[in-house]
Structures are given as C-alpha cells and as structure tokens.
MINU-995285 format. One record per residue: x, y, z of N, C-alpha, C in turn; residue number from 0; residue in one letter. Coordinates in pm, 1 decimal. Example, Ala and Ser with C-alpha at 12.3 -4.5 7.8 and 13.67 -1.06 7.14 Angstrom:
BEGIN
1319.0:-569.0:780.0:1230.0:-450.0:780.0:1320.0:-330.0:780.0:0:A
1285.0:-225.0:708.0:1367.0:-106.0:714.0:1290.0:3.0:787.0:1:S
//
This chain:
BEGIN
-60.0:1401.2:1034.1:63.5:1336.8:995.1:134.4:1418.6:886.8:0:V
57.0:1468.1:789.1:118.8:1540.9:678.8:183.1:1671.4:727.8:1:M
121.8:1736.1:825.8:180.4:1860.5:878.3:314.5:1831.6:945.6:2:Q
320.7:1724.2:1020.6:446.6:1687.7:1086.4:551.6:1649.2:981.5:3:E
508.8:1579.2:878.7:601.0:1542.8:771.7:656.1:1667.9:704.2:4:E
569.6:1763.1:674.5:612.6:1888.6:612.7:713.6:1960.0:701.5:5:E
689.0:1964.0:830.9:779.9:2029.3:924.1:916.9:1960.0:921.8:6:R
916.1:1829.2:921.9:1042.1:1754.2:919.2:1116.4:1774.8:787.8:7:L
1044.0:1779.2:676.9:1108.7:1803.0:547.3:1176.2:1940.0:544.0:8:L
1107.0:2042.4:595.0:1167.3:2177.3:600.7:1291.4:2177.9:687.9:9:R
1283.8:2109.8:800.9:1397.3:2100.7:891.8:1517.7:2033.4:824.5:10:E
1493.8:1928.6:751.6:1601.6:1857.7:681.9:1660.0:1945.6:571.9:11:I
1575.9:2017.8:499.6:1624.6:2106.6:395.2:1712.5:2217.2:450.6:12:Q
1682.6:2263.2:569.9:1761.6:2369.1:631.9:1901.8:2323.5:668.7:13:L
1921.9:2194.4:680.5:2055.1:2143.1:712.9:2154.9:2170.8:601.3:14:L
2105.5:2192.9:480.3:2189.3:2231.9:368.1:2281.8:2124.5:316.0:15:G
2265.1:2004.2:356.7:2348.0:1893.3:309.1:2261.8:1800.3:223.8:16:E
2330.3:1713.2:152.4:2257.2:1615.2:73.4:2184.4:1520.3:167.0:17:D
2055.1:1513.4:151.1:1971.9:1426.6:233.4:1870.3:1359.1:144.7:18:R
1832.6:1237.5:182.3:1728.7:1166.7:112.3:1619.6:1135.1:214.0:19:M
1496.7:1166.8:176.7:1382.2:1138.8:259.9:1294.2:1040.0:184.6:20:V
1259.7:931.8:249.5:1175.1:830.0:188.0:1047.0:821.0:268.3:21:I
933.6:832.9:198.6:804.1:825.8:262.2:726.1:708.1:205.5:22:T
661.9:633.0:292.2:580.5:520.3:250.9:434.5:558.2:277.1:23:D
357.9:572.6:170.0:218.2:611.0:184.6:134.5:541.7:78.5:24:A
40.4:463.4:121.8:-37.2:380.5:29.4:-116.6:461.4:-73.6:25:A
-170.8:574.0:-34.9:-256.6:652.0:-124.7:-190.0:781.7:-168.8:26:L
-57.8:782.6:-175.3:13.7:907.3:-203.9:-19.4:960.0:-345.0:27:I
-36.4:872.5:-442.1:-68.4:916.7:-577.9:-214.2:962.3:-584.2:28:V
-303.8:883.1:-528.6:-446.4:917.8:-531.5:-473.9:1053.3:-467.9:29:E
-400.7:1084.9:-363.0:-422.1:1211.8:-292.3:-352.0:1329.4:-359.2:30:S
-261.9:1301.2:-453.6:-184.7:1406.9:-517.9:-63.4:1448.0:-437.8:31:G
-41.4:1387.2:-323.3:70.3:1425.4:-236.2:205.7:1391.1:-299.4:32:A
208.8:1303.1:-397.8:336.7:1268.5:-461.7:400.8:1387.9:-531.1:33:H
323.4:1490.7:-560.4:375.1:1609.8:-627.5:468.3:1689.8:-538.4:34:K
466.2:1663.0:-408.6:553.9:1734.6:-313.7:696.4:1681.0:-316.8:35:R
719.2:1572.2:-384.7:847.7:1505.4:-380.8:920.8:1515.9:-513.8:36:F
1052.6:1502.8:-508.2:1135.0:1509.9:-627.8:1126.0:1382.9:-712.1:37:D
1105.4:1270.8:-649.1:1100.4:1141.3:-717.7:983.3:1059.6:-664.3:38:R
926.6:977.2:-750.7:819.5:888.1:-709.9:858.1:744.2:-743.5:39:L
856.7:659.8:-641.9:881.1:516.6:-657.8:747.4:446.1:-637.7:40:V
706.7:367.3:-734.4:584.1:289.8:-723.2:622.6:143.7:-709.0:41:V
573.2:81.3:-603.0:595.8:-60.6:-576.0:466.3:-131.0:-611.0:42:V
475.5:-234.3:-695.6:353.0:-297.1:-743.3:375.6:-447.0:-768.4:43:Y
264.8:-516.9:-780.9:268.0:-658.5:-817.8:153.9:-682.0:-915.2:44:C
146.6:-803.9:-966.6:40.1:-837.9:-1060.5:-95.4:-832.1:-988.7:45:S
-202.7:-808.6:-1061.7:-336.4:-805.9:-998.6:-366.2:-935.1:-922.5:46:P
-328.5:-1049.8:-976.4:-354.2:-1178.0:-909.3:-277.7:-1186.2:-777.6:47:E
-150.9:-1146.8:-780.0:-69.9:-1146.6:-658.5:-127.0:-1051.0:-555.7:48:Q
-173.6:-935.7:-602.4:-234.3:-837.5:-514.0:-358.6:-896.3:-444.1:49:Q
-439.2:-965.2:-521.1:-558.3:-1030.1:-462.5:-519.7:-1133.6:-357.3:50:L
-426.9:-1218.6:-392.3:-385.1:-1323.8:-298.5:-328.9:-1266.1:-168.8:51:L
-244.7:-1163.7:-182.1:-186.7:-1101.2:-62.4:-291.9:-1032.8:21.9:52:R
-385.9:-965.4:-43.2:-492.6:-896.6:30.1:-582.2:-998.3:101.1:53:L
-615.4:-1106.5:34.4:-699.1:-1209.3:96.6:-630.9:-1266.4:220.4:54:M
-502.1:-1292.3:210.1:-428.9:-1348.9:321.7:-413.3:-1248.5:436.6:55:E
-375.7:-1126.0:404.3:-348.5:-1026.2:507.6:-475.7:-981.7:580.0:56:R
-583.5:-962.0:504.1:-707.6:-910.3:562.0:-813.2:-1016.8:588.6:57:E
-780.1:-1142.1:559.1:-873.3:-1253.7:578.2:-1005.8:-1229.3:503.0:58:H
-991.6:-1196.0:374.5:-1108.2:-1170.5:289.5:-1127.9:-1285.2:193.2:59:L
-1252.4:-1302.8:146.9:-1272.6:-1397.3:39.9:-1238.4:-1327.7:-92.5:60:N
-1235.5:-1404.2:-199.6:-1192.0:-1349.4:-328.4:-1278.9:-1231.6:-373.3:61:R
-1411.2:-1244.2:-360.3:-1500.9:-1137.0:-403.3:-1477.2:-1008.2:-324.3:62:D
-1457.7:-1021.3:-193.0:-1431.7:-903.2:-109.9:-1299.5:-836.5:-149.7:63:E
-1199.7:-917.8:-171.8:-1069.4:-863.8:-211.3:-1077.4:-797.2:-348.7:64:A
-1147.9:-859.5:-440.2:-1163.7:-804.3:-574.8:-1237.4:-670.1:-569.0:65:L
-1341.5:-663.7:-488.7:-1416.2:-539.8:-473.4:-1325.1:-428.4:-421.2:66:Q
-1242.3:-460.7:-326.4:-1152.1:-361.1:-267.7:-1048.7:-314.4:-370.2:67:R
-988.7:-408.0:-442.8:-885.9:-367.5:-540.7:-945.2:-289.5:-657.1:68:T
-1068.6:-320.8:-694.1:-1130.6:-249.9:-805.3:-1167.8:-104.9:-767.3:69:Q
-1171.7:-74.4:-638.4:-1200.6:60.9:-595.1:-1074.4:148.3:-592.5:70:S
-958.1:87.6:-617.3:-831.1:158.5:-613.9:-787.9:200.2:-754.1:71:Q
-698.6:300.0:-756.8:-638.8:340.0:-884.5:-557.9:222.2:-938.7:72:M
-574.0:190.0:-1066.9:-497.0:78.1:-1122.8:-347.5:102.3:-1112.9:73:P
-274.3:-4.4:-1089.2:-128.2:5.1:-1077.0:-66.8:64.8:-1203.4:74:A
-123.4:34.2:-1318.6:-69.1:85.3:-1445.4:-66.8:236.8:-1447.0:75:E
-169.6:300.0:-1390.9:-174.6:445.3:-1386.6:-67.6:501.5:-1293.7:76:E
-46.9:435.2:-1181.1:58.5:479.5:-1089.5:195.8:459.9:-1150.4:77:K
216.3:345.1:-1214.7:346.1:317.1:-1278.3:376.3:422.6:-1385.1:78:V
274.2:468.1:-1457.5:295.0:570.6:-1561.9:346.3:701.6:-1502.7:79:A
316.3:728.5:-1376.5:361.2:851.5:-1309.1:497.0:837.1:-1242.3:80:L
542.6:714.1:-1228.3:662.0:686.0:-1147.2:791.3:724.2:-1216.0:81:A
886.5:767.2:-1134.1:1024.8:784.8:-1181.7:1097.8:650.6:-1174.2:82:D
1059.9:569.2:-1078.5:1120.1:436.9:-1057.3:1008.4:342.2:-1017.1:83:Y
1026.1:215.3:-1048.7:929.7:113.6:-1007.3:1001.5:-7.2:-947.5:84:T
930.1:-76.3:-860.7:978.8:-203.1:-805.4:864.0:-302.2:-820.3:85:V
884.5:-405.3:-901.4:785.2:-510.1:-920.5:813.4:-618.1:-816.8:86:E
709.0:-658.2:-743.6:729.3:-746.8:-626.8:662.2:-884.2:-641.3:87:T
650.6:-935.0:-762.5:588.7:-1066.3:-782.0:680.5:-1181.4:-738.9:88:D
809.6:-1156.0:-729.3:905.4:-1261.3:-695.9:910.0:-1290.3:-546.7:89:G
1019.3:-1349.8:-507.1:1038.2:-1385.2:-365.1:1070.2:-1259.0:-284.9:90:T
1061.1:-1273.1:-155.3:1096.0:-1161.9:-67.4:1242.4:-1121.3:-86.8:91:E
1330.6:-1218.3:-103.1:1472.9:-1187.8:-124.0:1493.6:-1114.9:-257.9:92:E
1421.9:-1154.7:-361.0:1431.8:-1083.1:-489.4:1386.4:-938.3:-475.6:93:E
1280.2:-917.8:-399.7:1231.9:-781.4:-377.2:1333.4:-702.4:-297.6:94:T
1394.3:-763.1:-196.3:1499.0:-694.1:-119.5:1614.7:-651.7:-210.1:95:R
1654.5:-740.1:-300.4:1765.3:-707.6:-390.3:1727.6:-594.4:-484.7:96:E
1606.6:-597.3:-537.7:1560.3:-487.9:-624.0:1558.7:-356.6:-547.5:97:K
1520.2:-363.5:-421.6:1514.3:-242.7:-339.0:1655.1:-189.7:-311.9:98:T
1748.9:-279.1:-284.7:1888.6:-234.6:-264.9:1942.6:-168.1:-391.3:99:R
1914.6:-226.5:-505.7:1960.0:-169.4:-631.5:1897.0:-31.4:-655.4:100:Q
1767.7:-20.7:-625.8:1700.7:106.9:-642.1:1759.1:212.5:-549.5:101:L
1788.1:175.9:-426.3:1848.7:271.1:-332.8:1980.6:323.8:-387.4:102:F
2059.8:235.4:-446.8:2183.7:278.5:-508.7:2160.1:376.7:-622.8:103:G
2059.5:348.5:-705.6:2026.4:439.5:-816.3:1978.6:573.7:-763.0:104:R
1897.8:572.3:-656.5:1850.8:697.4:-597.7:1966.8:779.8:-542.8:105:L
2059.3:714.1:-478.3:2177.9:785.0:-427.1:2259.0:844.7:-539.6:106:R
2278.1:767.4:-646.9:2353.8:817.9:-762.6:2278.5:934.3:-827.1:107:A
2149.3:922.8:-835.9:2066.3:1028.9:-893.6:2078.7:1156.0:-809.9:108:D
2079.1:1139.6:-679.4:2090.0:1252.7:-588.9:2225.7:1320.4:-608.7:109:M
2331.3:1244.0:-622.6:2465.8:1297.6:-643.2:2475.2:1365.9:-779.7:110:T
2420.5:1301.4:-883.2:2425.9:1356.0:-1019.5:2348.5:1487.2:-1031.9:111:D
2238.5:1498.6:-954.8:2157.5:1620.1:-964.4:2213.6:1733.3:-879.8:112:S
2319.9:1704.5:-804.1:2387.0:1809.4:-728.8:2315.7:1853.1:-603.7:113:G
2229.2:1771.7:-550.9:2161.2:1811.0:-428.4:2076.8:1700.6:-372.5:114:G
2006.5:1732.3:-270.2:1922.4:1636.3:-202.9:1805.3:1595.4:-288.1:115:G
1758.7:1479.4:-265.9:1639.0:1430.9:-333.7:1544.1:1381.1:-227.5:116:A
1420.6:1417.2:-243.6:1320.7:1359.0:-154.9:1235.8:1268.3:-241.9:117:S
1195.2:1157.6:-186.5:1122.6:1061.7:-267.0:1002.9:1007.4:-194.5:118:G
908.1:960.4:-269.8:787.6:901.0:-212.0:781.8:756.6:-255.4:119:A
//
C-alpha cells in the first residue's frame, strides 16, 4: 500500500499545481510514516470515549479494550507531534463541523505557503 501511495504522491507532485493529499492511517505516527508529509493532523478523543467506542465496535469487554488501548502510543504523544488536532468527544455533527473548519485552515495554509501541502 505504501509503495502505491508513494507512486501516487509523486504523480500528483508532477502535476505542478496546488494539490492537497489526505491520508488516513491509524499507525502513521507509530511507524514514523508521518515524516513523509508536510502536515500532521491527529484525531483523538478522551481515553474513556476511546474505550467505549472500541468496546462497541470490536465487541470487547472493558478489560480487553483497556489492554488494547494500553498497547498503543498515548494520544498525548501524538498530539504533541501534530500540526493540527481534531478532538472528537462531541457529537458526530460537532466533529463534522470541526473537520470542515480544519479543511478550510489547511487550504489557507496551503495557499499561504505558496504551494501544495500533503497531510496525514
């Protein structure tokens, strides 16, 4: 997947126009792959919300979900590396609005920097 992504990024860069590439990858920071991008957006929620969502999505009990989250890099460490963050503890509509606002900031940032921005 990463090789294909790299190929596509090179192809987009060759177009010579302002372009924004957005990649969604759960372990992008842990793998160090975030360094390939101009901007890093970290989407996060509170540890309790993370547990509840994981339990619901994966049908885990609390101990199983806790074990899984404790094996991951803490959100605080990812947030410290981020250029932008989106906190998702609110409603789905609130998260959508935050995302729309962030997209506007990314576009403005891309224009202000005089070129394309790729983001993770």
